C-alpha positions, 0 to 999 in steps of 0.5 A: 500500500505504501508503494501505491501511495508513492506511485500515485503521488509521483504521478501527480507530480509528473503531470505538469512535466509530461503535459508541458508545451511540446506542440500547440493545442489541436482542435478537431471537427466532428461532421462531414462538412468541416466548419472552422470559421468560428475558430480563433485563428492566429497565435500558432493555433493548429486545427485538425480535420478529424471527423467523418469524411466521404469514401468511395472504394474502387474508384479515383473520383474527379478531383474538381467535383467528386460528389458529381462523379458517376462512379461515386458511391460514398460511405462515411469514413472516420479520419484518422482511420483505416478501411480494414477496421470497423465500421467499414471492415473492408479488405486491406488491399484496395484503392479509393477516394477520400473527400470532404469540404472545409470552411475557413475564413476567407482571404487567409493563406493556410497550410495543411500537414499530412503524415502517413497515408498508406501506402501511396496518395495524391492530394488535390486542393480545390481541384488542383494537384497539391502533393503526391507521395508514392504512386497510387494505383488500382493494382499492386504492380503499378503502385509504388508505396512511400511514407513522407510527411507533407506540408502543403501551402493553400493560397487564400480562398473564398472560404471553401476548400475542397479536399480530395485524396486518391489513396491506394494500399497494396503493400501495407498492413492497413489502408486509410489515413493513419494520423490527423490531418492538420491545418493552420495559418501563417502563425502556426507554420513553424509548429507544422514545418520546423518543430516536428523535425527538430523535436525528432532530431533532438529526441533521437540525438539525446538517446543515441548520445546517452547510449554511446556514453553507456557503452563507452563506460563498459570499455573502462569498467568491465562490471558495467553489464547493466549499463551496456544493455541500457546503452543498447536500448537507447541506441536502438530506440534513438535510431528507430526515432528516425524511422517514425514521426517525421520519417527522417531516414525516408528522405534519404535517397537509395533506401527502399521503403520496404527495407525501412519498414522492416527496420522500423519493426525489427528495431522495436523488437530488439529494443524490448530484448535489450531492455529485458536483458538490462533488467536481468543484469540490474537485478542480478540473481532476482530474475531467472536467466530464462526470462531474457533468453526467452524474450531474446529468442521471441524477438529474434523469431519475430525479426526473422519473420519480418525479414522473410515475408513481404512488408504487408505480412511481415509487419503484422508480427507487431501484433504478437509483439504487443501481446508479448510486451504486455504479458512481460510487463504484467509479469515483471510488475506483479513479481518484482514491484513488491521487491523494490526495496531490495533494488539497492540504494537509489531505488527512488530513482528506479521507482520514479522512472517507472511512474514517468513511463507509465504515466506518459503512455497512459496520458498519450493514449487518453489524448489520442484515442487509445493510440500512441502518437509518440510526441510530445508526451511519450518522447519526453516521458522516455527521455526522463525515464532513461535519465532516471535509470542512468541516475539509478545506475550511477547511485548503485555504482557510487555505493559499490565504490564506497563499499570498496574502501580506500585503495592501498598498495599491498606491498607497502601499505601506502594509500594510493587514493592521494596519488591518482583519482580513484573515482574513475573505473579506469584508475580503480582497475589500475590500482587493483591490478597493481596491488594484485600483481605485486602480491602474485609476484611475492607469492611466486617468489616464495614458492620458488624459494621453497622449491629451490633451497639454494635460493633461500638466502638470496634477496632477489630473483632473476627471472628469465626473459622467456617466462610463459610457463611461469605466467601460466602457472601463476594464472592457474594458481590465481584462478584457483585461489580466487575460487577458493576465496569466493566459496570461503566468503559464502560459507562464512556468510552462511555461518554468520547468518545461521549463528545470529538468526537461527535461520537456514540457508533456504530462508537466507536465499528467499529473504535476500532475493539473491538465490532461487529456491526450488521445490523438490516435492515438498522440500525446498532446495537451494541448488545454485547456492549449494554449488557455490559452497564448494570450489569443485562444484563452483560454475566455470564463470561464477556470478560472484556479485551474488555472493557479495550481495548476500554478504551485504544482506547479512551485514544489514540484517545481522547484529555482527560483532566488530571482529566478525564485521571486520573479517567479513569486510576483508573477505568481501574486498578480497573477492572483489579485488580478485574477480572484478 
């Protein structure tokens, strides 16, 4: 209940941010003949031509007077809408004529904006051809599909605008008008011409920049696996933003429409897979590895189907994708939201980011007739979501560095933190490697002196220039020692837990959330945890952070003595230095 209260209060706080001006207010129309004469023009106002238009299927009517064309057989058509959806529920393949009459103030030059009208169309204003996107035709062989937003200049009229659209669709999964048709005067020209393009570039640039920064972090910090997948998510979604909205990449010559359409869907699928892998790495030990593996395989299958089949059929994979995305969202929310307190320091940023994203989606759906129109609400929401997730990662990393304590030269005991900045993963890694290398040299020297008594009295050793065998021996011993350290840490942690709480390792696994508990009939088993208690059964690539996290959980929930706490801290640092 406390979590729900926080989510509700955070949602109220975000409403002003998500509803901040990103585009001008858009006012719609309701009837077949659209009358905008009583609207308050100027001040950048933009009006939509949403409402009921007239549609004749199977004929391109005369643009000068479509209602008088003998082939006219008009039926009501909702804009925006598709003829393969209710109430028409016609076949997806087909062509026809959309038309309506718009009444506007006389003597005022205007601008009309069209977004996606799949798969090709011609626009006529008062009988004159004003725009052509693709090549609309009565057969699939003659049609040339294309998507490209258009802004059409309309000279001053006597107050009546006859709008006629010849549209055909033989290549897309839906036929009709996908988004609202907008109209404005000179005061709103910027909002329809420049603002959408600039906003898409800004949105894409922010996500791609954040993505590249997160990937660069992995180059200097080998432990930044969660940041890597969040960076991939940002890169994929940022690149996809150039394929939707203003269709920026569609304006590049030489890129086929079919390739861009398939890429738009494939980027979406890999975006979801990247984010699920991010959650898996972020909540290490709390999410089963099967979840990201299943999601990744599911997205790969959808991508392959999208590539194999034609655009019209292949892009229908978005339907099972939406079903899968909804199921995954519900599963993750139901299973892991109650465990928010176990997400570590800075969990408030994680919680706030989820509230931002959910609020943005809900608000946008309510504003756009249960369709996500991307801008401005969803774009701002996604940017805030990513920024808050990065803040959360930064908080986790800052806490991890704090737990490491001061970095020290193992051979001399001199603190190195004053020589070079330790706040960067690069220098942190250098410190660890320097100390560990000197320790290994001393250990190797001691072993060689023990094996060769004649060297016992010497102060230094002369090493041969070719020392490959020595390095292999050293690496083998170091690997063996680090694995032993890991199992010793977990055994000591488990001993402290049982001694101070009187509880079993099964309860430690369940309460810490670090280890899975399996039911063998009616008996709970900790198979994975048990493997980490013996160097012989330890996995080849052990997830040592689970052991460290378990130790921190025991520190936080057990009343340890000073000696116990000191010994446990020393063992944690030893494991981190050896395996990080």
